[in-house]
C-alpha atoms as a printed R data frame, in Angstrom:
    type eleno elety resid chain resno       x       y       z
1   ATOM     1    CA   UNK     A     1  84.905 127.795 124.740
2   ATOM     2    CA   UNK     A     2  84.669 130.004 127.834
3   ATOM     3    CA   UNK     A     3  82.473 127.410 129.524
4   ATOM     4    CA   UNK     A     4  85.054 124.719 128.733
5   ATOM     5    CA   UNK     A     5  87.866 126.831 130.206
6   ATOM     6    CA   UNK     A     6  85.811 127.479 133.331
7   ATOM     7    CA   UNK     A     7  85.171 123.770 133.683
8   ATOM     8    CA   UNK     A     8  88.899 122.982 133.420
9   ATOM     9    CA   UNK     A     9  89.699 125.611 136.066
10  ATOM    10    CA   UNK     A    10  87.090 124.163 138.425
11  ATOM    11    CA   UNK     A    11  88.540 120.679 137.972
12  ATOM    12    CA   UNK     A    12  92.097 121.930 138.589
13  ATOM    13    CA   UNK     A    13  91.039 123.775 141.720
14  ATOM    14    CA   UNK     A    14  89.424 120.599 143.002
15  ATOM    15    CA   UNK     A    15  92.440 118.415 142.221
16  ATOM    16    CA   UNK     A    16  95.223 120.758 143.379
17  ATOM    17    CA   UNK     A    17  94.623 120.393 147.155
18  ATOM    18    CA   UNK     A    18  94.805 116.603 146.844
19  ATOM    19    CA   UNK     A    19  98.012 116.814 144.805
20  ATOM    20    CA   UNK     A    20  99.538 119.228 147.320
21  ATOM    21    CA   UNK     A    21  98.616 116.907 150.190
22  ATOM    22    CA   UNK     A    22 100.303 113.989 148.388
23  ATOM    23    CA   UNK     A    23 103.452 116.050 147.780
24  ATOM    24    CA   UNK     A    24 103.554 117.280 151.366
25  ATOM    25    CA   UNK     A    25 103.058 113.813 152.780
26  ATOM    26    CA   UNK     A    26 105.912 112.479 150.652
27  ATOM    27    CA   UNK     A    27 108.200 115.335 151.710
28  ATOM    28    CA   UNK     A    28 107.294 114.966 155.383
29  ATOM    29    CA   UNK     A    29 107.927 111.232 155.233
30  ATOM    30    CA   UNK     A    30 111.293 111.772 153.506
31  ATOM    31    CA   UNK     A    31 112.396 114.316 156.104
32  ATOM    32    CA   UNK     A    32 111.393 111.993 158.920
33  ATOM    33    CA   UNK     A    33 113.365 109.138 157.371
34  ATOM    34    CA   UNK     A    34 116.368 111.405 156.808
35  ATOM    35    CA   UNK     A    35 116.485 112.348 160.500
36  ATOM    36    CA   UNK     A    36 116.277 108.710 161.545
37  ATOM    37    CA   UNK     A    37 119.039 107.729 159.127
38  ATOM    38    CA   UNK     A    38 121.189 110.658 160.258
39  ATOM    39    CA   UNK     A    39 120.815 109.566 163.883
40  ATOM    40    CA   UNK     A    40 121.978 106.110 162.839
41  ATOM    41    CA   UNK     A    41 125.004 107.576 161.057
42  ATOM    42    CA   UNK     A    42 123.679 106.516 157.650
43  ATOM    43    CA   UNK     A    43 124.297 109.858 155.970
44  ATOM    44    CA   UNK     A    44 124.481 108.684 152.364
45  ATOM    45    CA   UNK     A    45 121.172 106.850 152.729
46  ATOM    46    CA   UNK     A    46 119.609 109.967 154.222
47  ATOM    47    CA   UNK     A    47 120.835 111.963 151.210
48  ATOM    48    CA   UNK     A    48 119.297 109.463 148.807
49  ATOM    49    CA   UNK     A    49 115.935 109.618 150.577
50  ATOM    50    CA   UNK     A    50 115.770 113.381 150.097
51  ATOM    51    CA   UNK     A    51 117.012 113.237 146.528
52  ATOM    52    CA   UNK     A    52 113.955 111.142 145.693
53  ATOM    53    CA   UNK     A    53 111.682 114.086 146.520
54  ATOM    54    CA   UNK     A    54 114.114 116.844 145.487
55  ATOM    55    CA   UNK     A    55 112.588 120.159 144.439
56  ATOM    56    CA   UNK     A    56 115.000 122.801 143.187
57  ATOM    57    CA   UNK     A    57 112.871 125.644 144.565
58  ATOM    58    CA   UNK     A    58 112.664 124.176 148.069
59  ATOM    59    CA   UNK     A    59 114.857 126.018 150.550
60  ATOM    60    CA   UNK     A    60 114.317 123.353 153.193
61  ATOM    61    CA   UNK     A    61 115.306 120.419 150.980
62  ATOM    62    CA   UNK     A    62 118.421 122.189 149.681
63  ATOM    63    CA   UNK     A    63 119.471 123.191 153.198
64  ATOM    64    CA   UNK     A    64 118.988 119.670 154.509
65  ATOM    65    CA   UNK     A    65 120.862 118.135 151.577
66  ATOM    66    CA   UNK     A    66 123.715 120.556 152.142
67  ATOM    67    CA   UNK     A    67 124.045 119.361 155.725
68  ATOM    68    CA   UNK     A    68 123.707 115.667 154.959
69  ATOM    69    CA   UNK     A    69 126.114 115.685 152.021
70  ATOM    70    CA   UNK     A    70 128.615 117.482 154.254
71  ATOM    71    CA   UNK     A    71 128.188 114.808 156.927
72  ATOM    72    CA   UNK     A    72 128.659 112.096 154.314
73  ATOM    73    CA   UNK     A    73 132.013 113.632 153.363
74  ATOM    74    CA   UNK     A    74 130.934 114.950 149.966
75  ATOM    75    CA   UNK     A    75 132.081 118.504 150.615
76  ATOM    76    CA   UNK     A    76 132.133 119.580 146.977
77  ATOM    77    CA   UNK     A    77 128.552 118.399 146.498
78  ATOM    78    CA   UNK     A    78 127.369 120.074 149.704
79  ATOM    79    CA   UNK     A    79 128.376 123.596 148.702
80  ATOM    80    CA   UNK     A    80 125.952 124.004 145.742
81  ATOM    81    CA   UNK     A    81 123.021 122.945 147.944
82  ATOM    82    CA   UNK     A    82 123.891 125.656 150.453
83  ATOM    83    CA   UNK     A    83 124.436 128.171 147.656
84  ATOM    84    CA   UNK     A    84 121.005 127.311 146.262
85  ATOM    85    CA   UNK     A    85 119.516 127.821 149.721
86  ATOM    86    CA   UNK     A    86 121.091 131.285 149.877
87  ATOM    87    CA   UNK     A    87 119.788 132.065 146.397
88  ATOM    88    CA   UNK     A    88 116.282 131.102 147.526
89  ATOM    89    CA   UNK     A    89 116.510 132.956 150.848
90  ATOM    90    CA   UNK     A    90 119.085 135.751 150.376
91  ATOM    91    CA   UNK     A    91 118.985 136.849 154.037
92  ATOM    92    CA   UNK     A    92 119.490 133.358 155.426
93  ATOM    93    CA   UNK     A    93 122.138 133.276 158.142
94  ATOM    94    CA   UNK     A    94 121.732 129.550 158.782
95  ATOM    95    CA   UNK     A    95 122.507 128.634 155.171
96  ATOM    96    CA   UNK     A    96 125.694 130.698 155.235
97  ATOM    97    CA   UNK     A    97 126.747 129.148 158.543
98  ATOM    98    CA   UNK     A    98 126.037 125.754 157.000
99  ATOM    99    CA   UNK     A    99 128.151 126.512 153.940
100 ATOM   100    CA   UNK     A   100 131.073 127.276 156.244
101 ATOM   101    CA   UNK     A   101 131.291 123.585 157.250
102 ATOM   102    CA   UNK     A   102 132.188 122.109 153.839
103 ATOM   103    CA   UNK     A   103 134.203 125.194 152.874
104 ATOM   104    CA   UNK     A   104 136.374 124.915 155.993
105 ATOM   105    CA   UNK     A   105 136.666 121.138 155.577
106 ATOM   106    CA   UNK     A   106 138.111 121.835 152.117
107 ATOM   107    CA   UNK     A   107 140.448 124.477 153.511
108 ATOM   108    CA   UNK     A   108 138.743 127.256 151.563
109 ATOM   109    CA   UNK     A   109 139.283 129.945 154.199
110 ATOM   110    CA   UNK     A   110 138.611 132.805 151.793
111 ATOM   111    CA   UNK     A   111 135.128 131.405 151.218
112 ATOM   112    CA   UNK     A   112 134.640 130.970 154.954
113 ATOM   113    CA   UNK     A   113 135.588 134.567 155.682
114 ATOM   114    CA   UNK     A   114 133.366 135.816 152.858
115 ATOM   115    CA   UNK     A   115 130.414 133.981 154.409
116 ATOM   116    CA   UNK     A   116 131.158 135.477 157.814
117 ATOM   117    CA   UNK     A   117 131.325 138.985 156.342
118 ATOM   118    CA   UNK     A   118 128.031 138.453 154.523
119 ATOM   119    CA   UNK     A   119 126.414 137.295 157.765
120 ATOM   120    CA   UNK     A   120 127.680 140.370 159.597
121 ATOM   121    CA   UNK     A   121 126.182 142.581 156.895
122 ATOM   122    CA   UNK     A   122 122.829 140.909 157.614
123 ATOM   123    CA   UNK     A   123 123.272 140.569 161.375
124 ATOM   124    CA   UNK     A   124 126.124 142.805 162.643
125 ATOM   125    CA   UNK     A   125 125.734 141.621 166.248
126 ATOM   126    CA   UNK     A   126 125.804 137.885 165.497
127 ATOM   127    CA   UNK     A   127 127.790 136.567 168.467
128 ATOM   128    CA   UNK     A   128 128.860 133.300 166.847
129 ATOM   129    CA   UNK     A   129 130.315 134.978 163.778
130 ATOM   130    CA   UNK     A   130 131.888 137.860 165.697
131 ATOM   131    CA   UNK     A   131 133.625 135.312 167.921
132 ATOM   132    CA   UNK     A   132 134.900 133.319 164.937
133 ATOM   133    CA   UNK     A   133 136.099 136.442 163.163
134 ATOM   134    CA   UNK     A   134 137.885 137.428 166.355
135 ATOM   135    CA   UNK     A   135 139.626 134.049 166.339
136 ATOM   136    CA   UNK     A   136 140.666 134.532 162.711
137 ATOM   137    CA   UNK     A   137 142.295 137.892 163.426
138 ATOM   138    CA   UNK     A   138 143.787 136.651 166.679
139 ATOM   139    CA   UNK     A   139 145.413 133.829 164.710
140 ATOM   140    CA   UNK     A   140 146.790 136.430 162.303
141 ATOM   141    CA   UNK     A   141 148.198 138.339 165.290
142 ATOM   142    CA   UNK     A   142 146.065 141.325 164.329
143 ATOM   143    CA   UNK     A   143 144.977 141.849 167.913
144 ATOM   144    CA   UNK     A   144 143.543 145.327 167.425
145 ATOM   145    CA   UNK     A   145 141.037 144.000 164.876
146 ATOM   146    CA   UNK     A   146 140.353 140.891 166.953
147 ATOM   147    CA   UNK     A   147 139.387 143.158 169.844
148 ATOM   148    CA   UNK     A   148 136.651 144.798 167.763
149 ATOM   149    CA   UNK     A   149 134.966 141.422 167.271
150 ATOM   150    CA   UNK     A   150 135.469 140.067 170.783
151 ATOM   151    CA   UNK     A   151 134.075 143.275 172.290
152 ATOM   152    CA   UNK     A   152 130.774 142.664 170.502
153 ATOM   153    CA   UNK     A   153 130.668 139.157 171.940
154 ATOM   154    CA   UNK     A   154 131.302 140.124 175.559
155 ATOM   155    CA   UNK     A   155 128.903 143.081 175.293
156 ATOM   156    CA   UNK     A   156 126.163 140.546 174.573
157 ATOM   157    CA   UNK     A   157 127.494 137.813 176.855
158 ATOM   158    CA   UNK     A   158 129.447 139.535 179.655
159 ATOM   159    CA   UNK     A   159 129.625 136.288 181.637
160 ATOM   160    CA   UNK     A   160 130.282 133.981 178.690
161 ATOM   161    CA   UNK     A   161 133.550 132.069 178.968
162 ATOM   162    CA   UNK     A   162 134.631 132.012 175.313
163 ATOM   163    CA   UNK     A   163 134.375 135.746 174.747
164 ATOM   164    CA   UNK     A   164 135.863 136.651 178.136
165 ATOM   165    CA   UNK     A   165 138.928 134.387 177.874
166 ATOM   166    CA   UNK     A   166 139.716 135.460 174.310
167 ATOM   167    CA   UNK     A   167 139.295 139.135 175.193
168 ATOM   168    CA   UNK     A   168 141.639 138.556 178.137
169 ATOM   169    CA   UNK     A   169 144.334 137.044 175.921
170 ATOM   170    CA   UNK     A   170 143.859 139.726 173.274
171 ATOM   171    CA   UNK     A   171 144.350 142.438 175.879
172 ATOM   172    CA   UNK     A   172 147.412 140.573 177.138
173 ATOM   173    CA   UNK     A   173 148.870 140.573 173.613
174 ATOM   174    CA   UNK     A   174 148.127 144.292 173.322
175 ATOM   175    CA   UNK     A   175 149.903 144.807 176.660
176 ATOM   176    CA   UNK     A   176 146.728 146.079 178.275
177 ATOM   177    CA   UNK     A   177 147.689 144.172 181.371
178 ATOM   178    CA   UNK     A   178 145.227 145.607 183.866
179 ATOM   179    CA   UNK     A   179 142.289 144.825 181.573
180 ATOM   180    CA   UNK     A   180 143.715 141.360 180.894
181 ATOM   181    CA   UNK     A   181 144.002 140.623 184.625
182 ATOM   182    CA   UNK     A   182 140.392 141.614 185.293
183 ATOM   183    CA   UNK     A   183 139.174 139.364 182.479
184 ATOM   184    CA   UNK     A   184 141.343 136.400 183.478
185 ATOM   185    CA   UNK     A   185 139.911 136.698 186.983
186 ATOM   186    CA   UNK     A   186 136.393 136.871 185.565
187 ATOM   187    CA   UNK     A   187 137.109 133.734 183.512
188 ATOM   188    CA   UNK     A   188 137.944 131.946 186.772
189 ATOM   189    CA   UNK     A   189 134.565 132.946 188.165
190 ATOM   190    CA   UNK     A   190 132.946 131.386 185.118
191 ATOM   191    CA   UNK     A   191 135.189 128.325 185.043
192 ATOM   192    CA   UNK     A   192 136.998 127.767 188.379
193 ATOM   193    CA   UNK     A   193 140.595 126.550 188.036
194 ATOM   194    CA   UNK     A   194 140.463 127.133 184.297
195 ATOM   195    CA   UNK     A   195 143.907 126.320 182.917
196 ATOM   196    CA   UNK     A   196 143.984 129.113 180.331
197 ATOM   197    CA   UNK     A   197 142.968 131.807 182.821
198 ATOM   198    CA   UNK     A   198 145.427 130.541 185.432
199 ATOM   199    CA   UNK     A   199 148.209 130.560 182.845
200 ATOM   200    CA   UNK     A   200 147.376 134.137 181.937
201 ATOM   201    CA   UNK     A   201 147.423 135.286 185.543
202 ATOM   202    CA   UNK     A   202 150.737 133.518 186.113
203 ATOM   203    CA   UNK     A   203 152.266 135.383 183.160
204 ATOM   204    CA   UNK     A   204 151.074 138.677 184.632
205 ATOM   205    CA   UNK     A   205 153.010 138.210 187.890
């Protein structure tokens, strides 16, 4: 009996590499086709190609299906793919950023903000998310909180237009006029004749 078991194991070990190669080739081919179809704007067809080789435990397939189903307009279907990706890779920032797309398209802003907060727990200095959180609080007219996020952005990108202009306006709203003026002027160095910066400087006269 032991000899029989050993023989079966030997056979399996010999067959497994060939089976893996077949699976990988099919997956690689499906991904390639999905990119080509995406480029052609055929999002639903790209989704179907990947569904043919779907593996529940594949982070990459779930992530890709989340993106493609979002592009195809199936926002409700996209979210579980992204959630599965997060389940498979709990520290994934890209999957959480991806989930934001269908969630925001559905107007689920609570879900969006939850994703941003989770990302900042993983990556507190994430410039993209700090900027977006700053925009959220700026829109709520909570300028003091917005400042905390925008400061992180301009500390990383001191000559980046988006962070500088929003920090300028936030300071303006907080009546920190000297700081606002300096930042509006810096924004003009980044983007000469920028309408937003010029408007800010005009209001400071």
